[in-house]
C-alpha positions in Angstrom: 19.8 -8.6 -7.6 18.0 -6.1 -5.7 14.9 -7.3 -3.7 15.2 -4.9 -0.7 11.9 -3.0 -2.3 9.3 -2.0 -4.7 10.2 1.6 -3.6 13.9 1.1 -5.1 13.2 0.3 -8.2 12.9 2.5 -11.2 10.4 4.3 -13.0 8.3 3.2 -16.0 9.3 4.8 -19.0 6.0 5.1 -20.3 5.5 7.3 -16.7 8.8 9.2 -17.8 7.6 10.0 -21.4 4.0 11.3 -19.9 6.6 13.7 -17.8 8.7 14.9 -20.7 5.1 15.4 -22.9 3.8 17.3 -19.8 7.1 19.3 -19.5 6.2 21.4 -22.6 4.4 25.2 -22.6 2.4 26.1 -19.8 -0.2 24.9 -17.7 -2.7 25.9 -15.1 -1.7 24.9 -11.6 -3.1 23.7 -8.1 -4.9 20.6 -9.8 -6.5 22.9 -12.4 -4.6 21.4 -15.2 -6.7 19.6 -18.1 -5.0 15.7 -16.8 -6.4 16.2 -13.9 -9.6 16.4 -15.1 -9.1 13.1 -17.3 -7.3 11.2 -14.2 -10.6 11.9 -12.3 -13.0 11.0 -15.0 -10.9 7.5 -15.7 -10.6 6.8 -11.9 -14.4 7.5 -11.5 -14.8 5.1 -14.7 -12.1 2.5 -13.6 -14.0 2.3 -9.8 -17.5 2.6 -11.5 -18.1 5.5 -9.2 -19.8 8.4 -10.9 -19.5 10.7 -8.0 -16.3 10.0 -6.5 -14.1 12.6 -5.2 -10.2 12.0 -6.7 -7.2 13.8 -5.5 -3.2 13.6 -6.0 -0.6 13.8 -3.4 3.2 12.7 -3.3 3.3 10.3 -0.9 1.8 7.3 0.9 2.0 8.9 4.1 0.8 12.0 3.2 -2.5 9.6 1.3 -3.2 7.9 4.7 -2.6 10.6 6.8 -4.5 13.3 5.4 -7.7 10.8 4.5 -7.9 9.5 8.5 -7.9 13.0 9.2 -10.9 13.3 6.8 -12.5 10.4 8.1 -11.6 11.2 11.8 -12.1 13.8 14.9 -9.3 14.3 17.3 -10.9 13.1 20.1 -11.5 9.3 18.2 -9.1 5.9 17.8 -8.8 4.7 14.5 -8.6 0.7 14.6 -5.6 -0.8 12.7 -3.2 -3.9 13.2 0.2 -3.8 14.8 2.1 -3.5 11.6 0.0 -1.2 9.9 1.7 1.3 7.9 0.4 3.7 10.0 1.3 2.6 12.9 5.1 1.7 12.6 6.2 3.5 9.2 4.7 7.2 9.7 6.3 8.6 12.6 3.2 9.7 14.1 1.8 11.5 10.9 -1.7 10.2 11.5 -1.7 11.3 15.3 -0.6 14.5 13.9 -2.6 15.3 10.9 -5.7 14.0 12.8 -5.0 16.7 15.2 -4.5 13.5 18.3 -6.7 11.1 17.3 -5.4 7.8 18.8 -4.5 4.4 16.7 -6.4 1.2 18.8 -4.1 -1.8 17.7 -6.5 -4.9 16.7 -5.1 -8.4 17.1 -1.6 -9.6 16.7 -0.4 -9.6 13.3 -1.0 -7.9 9.9 -4.4 -9.1 9.1 -7.3 -8.7 11.4 -10.1 -10.9 12.3 -13.9 -9.8 12.6 -13.6 -11.0 16.3 -10.4 -8.9 17.1 -12.2 -5.9 15.5 -15.6 -6.3 17.3 -13.5 -6.8 20.4 -11.4 -3.8 19.5 -14.4 -1.3 19.3 -16.5 -2.3 22.3 -13.2 -2.1 24.6 -14.0 1.8 23.8 -17.6 2.8 25.6 -19.4 4.5 23.7 -20.6 8.1 24.9 -17.9 7.8 27.8 -16.5 11.2 27.8 -13.6 10.4 29.7 -12.1 7.8 26.8 -11.2 7.9 23.1 -14.7 7.8 21.1 -14.8 4.9 18.2 -13.3 5.9 15.1 -12.6 4.8 11.3 -11.5 1.3 10.5 -8.1 1.3 8.5 -7.2 -1.7 6.6 -3.8 -2.4 4.7 -4.1 -4.1 1.1 -1.6 -5.7 0.3 -0.9 -5.9 4.3 2.8 -5.3 5.5 3.3 -9.2 5.3 2.3 -9.6 1.7 -1.0 -11.1 3.0 -4.0 -10.0 0.6 -7.8 -9.9 2.1 -10.4 -11.4 0.2 -13.4 -9.7 -1.0 -15.3 -11.7 1.6 -13.2 -10.4 4.6 -12.9 -7.0 3.9 -16.9 -7.0 3.5 -17.2 -8.5 6.8 -14.8 -6.4 8.7 -16.5 -3.3 6.9 -19.9 -4.4 7.9 -18.8 -4.5 11.2 -17.3 -1.2 11.4 -20.8 0.0 9.7 -23.1 -1.3 12.4 -21.2 1.0 14.6 -21.3 3.7 12.2 -17.7 3.9 11.5 -16.0 4.6 7.9 -13.5 2.2 6.6 -10.2 3.2 4.8 -8.3 1.2 2.9 -4.7 1.8 2.7 -3.8 0.7 -0.9 -0.1 1.8 -1.4 0.2 -1.8 -3.2 -3.8 -1.8 -4.3 -2.7 -2.9 -8.0 -1.0 -5.9 -6.6 -3.8 -7.0 -4.7 -6.5 -6.7 -7.7 -3.9 -8.4 -9.6 -3.7 -11.7 -6.9 -7.8 -11.4 -6.9 -8.7 -11.0 -10.4 -11.3 -8.4 -8.9 -12.1 -4.8 -10.4 -11.3 -1.9 -8.2 -14.7 -1.4 -7.6 -15.3 -4.9 -6.0 -12.2 -4.0 -3.5 -13.6 -1.0 -2.2 -16.9 0.6 -2.3 -18.6 -2.4 -2.8 -17.0 -4.3 -0.2 -17.9 -1.3 2.0 -15.1 0.8 1.8 -15.5 4.4 2.0 -12.2 5.7 1.1 -8.8 4.3 -0.6 -5.5 5.6 -1.9 -4.4 3.6 -4.8 -0.7 3.8 -4.9 1.6 4.6 -7.8 5.1 5.1 -6.4 5.3 1.2 -5.7 4.4 -0.2 -8.7 6.5 2.1 -11.4 5.4 5.7 -10.7 7.9 8.5 -9.6 6.1 9.7 -7.1 2.1 9.9 -7.1 -1.1 8.2 -5.0 -4.4 9.1 -5.8 -6.7 9.6 -2.8 -10.6 8.7 -3.4 -13.7 9.5 -1.5 -16.7 7.5 -2.1 -18.8 9.9 -0.5 -18.7 13.3 -1.7 -19.2 14.9 1.5 -15.4 14.6 2.1 -14.1 16.2 -0.8 -14.3 19.8 0.5 -12.5 18.9 3.9 -9.9 16.8 2.0 -8.8 19.8 -0.2 -8.4 22.0 2.9 -6.2 19.5 4.6 -4.3 19.1 1.7 -3.5 22.7 1.5 -3.2 23.3 5.0 -0.5 20.9 5.2 1.5 22.1 2.3 0.7 18.5 -0.1 -1.1 21.0 -2.7 1.4 20.9 -5.4 1.5 24.1 -7.3 3.1 22.5 -10.4 0.5 19.6 -10.4 0.7 18.5 -13.8 3.5 16.1 -13.0 1.3 14.3 -10.5 -1.3 14.2 -13.2 0.6 13.3 -15.9 2.0 10.4 -14.0 -1.6 9.0 -13.0 -2.7 9.6 -16.4 -0.1 7.4 -17.8 -0.3 4.9 -15.1 -4.2 4.7 -16.2 -3.6 4.3 -19.6 -3.7 0.8 -21.3 -4.0 -0.6 -17.9 -0.3 0.3 -17.1 -1.0 -0.1 -13.3 -2.4 -3.5 -13.4 0.1 -4.4 -16.3 3.4 -3.4 -13.9 1.5 -5.3 -10.7 1.0 -8.5 -12.7 4.4 -8.2 -13.5 5.6 -7.4 -10.0 3.7 -10.6 -8.4 4.5 -12.9 -11.3 8.4 -12.3 -10.4 7.3 -12.8 -6.9 5.7 -16.2 -8.0 8.8 -17.3 -9.9 11.4 -16.5 -7.4 8.9 -18.3 -4.7 9.2 -21.2 -6.8 13.1 -21.2 -7.0 13.0 -20.7 -3.1 11.2 -24.0 -2.7 14.5 -26.0 -4.2 16.5 -24.4 -1.9 18.0 -26.2 0.8 16.7 -25.2 4.5 14.3 -22.8 2.9 11.4 -22.0 5.1 7.7 -19.9 3.9 7.1 -17.5 7.3 3.6 -17.3 5.2 2.4 -18.3 1.8 3.7 -15.8 -0.9 0.3 -14.0 -2.3 1.4 -10.7 -4.4 5.1 -9.4 -4.6 6.7 -9.6 -1.1 8.3 -13.1 0.0 8.7 -13.5 4.0 11.1 -16.8 4.3 14.1 -18.1 6.5 17.2 -19.2 5.1 20.6 -20.7 6.2 22.8 -18.1 7.2 25.6 -19.6 5.1 23.2 -18.8 2.4 22.7 -15.4 3.2 26.6 -14.8 3.3 26.7 -16.3 0.1 23.9 -13.8 -1.7 25.6 -11.1 0.3 28.9 -11.5 -1.0 27.8 -11.7 -4.8 25.6 -8.2 -4.2 22.3 -9.2 -3.5 20.2 -6.9 -1.8 17.5 -7.6 0.7 15.9 -7.0 3.9 17.6 -9.8 6.7 16.5 -10.0 10.7 16.9 -12.2 13.0 20.5 -12.1 14.1 23.9 -10.7 12.8 24.8 -12.2 9.3 28.4 -12.5 9.6 28.5 -14.7 12.6 27.2 -17.7 14.4 26.0 -20.9 13.2 26.1 -21.2 9.2 22.8 -23.8 9.7 20.9 -21.2 11.4 18.1 -19.8 9.9 17.5 -16.0 9.2 14.3 -14.4 8.6 14.2 -12.3 5.4 12.1 -10.4 3.0 12.3 -10.6 -0.7 10.4 -7.7 -2.8 9.7 -8.2 -6.5 8.9 -4.8 -8.2 7.6 -4.9 -12.4 11.3 -4.4 -13.7 13.1 -7.1 -12.0 14.3 -9.4 -14.4 14.1 -13.3 -14.6 17.9 -13.6 -14.7 18.4 -11.5 -11.5 15.9 -13.8 -10.3 17.4 -17.0 -11.7 21.1 -15.9 -10.7 19.7 -15.2 -7.1 18.3 -18.9 -6.8 21.5 -20.3 -8.4 23.7 -18.6 -5.9 21.2 -19.6 -3.0 21.5 -23.3 -3.9 25.2 -23.4 -5.2 
């Protein structure tokens, strides 16, 4: 009963098989392998973007930091929410790799509004040499609280950025989960909605460790290549990144895995609704659930070996009925038996 994170799940068998097949013989290094050519072509087809520049890195932090560094200048500020991964979980990597670009926090939660974005942009006086200059918009899809921006919401936010000549970046660590939720195409959720660059995450969705960084403006390509090399994120044995991404794209494994994860979360959410004292902190939209359960319920679950995020107070002391907040994350591999067992223990 492991619901701590989709980072902690196993690698999909199709990914492992592709890595094993790639391990035979010799292959050109540094992204010159034939598989990377195929990856590039398939990503361009998937995103309906024949001129897109496509690169692979091993971590989401590298994808975010290097993409934002390419889209910004050291004297600019990047507009993101207070809960954005680039602000709370990346040890100032974006600031480091951009050479000092500032993060401007928009709104108060995980999902920004057009009014908040416009206010944040206007808070920096255009052309004032004494202050940060306006820089990229950075959005997260799925957000850190499990919300999914609609296509109209994305288009509205990126239009505000475009009105100020600012590029828009989409942190897509859970890109596939959002596509599965919206029932849209990758193109509709990116460049057709005004996104200039996106990371398409694989690590949280069944891969060993690979993220695609995609620029829809070819002018960004060479700078990203230089930044990737200079930051030590260009793999010499690149074929092992290519093999993962190629398998991920084959027969829509990326989408199938995300659909399974989302369906697992929906099944768990249905079970939670029957639990005494359970309250959702927001409506589950993808593969993450944020809810409160009584302390006594958490104690039973932990005693039975359930693993998940817990906050809001100590587990071992306090009122048994006091609600404590938790985060429950489902990946593609969690079985319905594990979910049903979790619900059974919680409702006993």
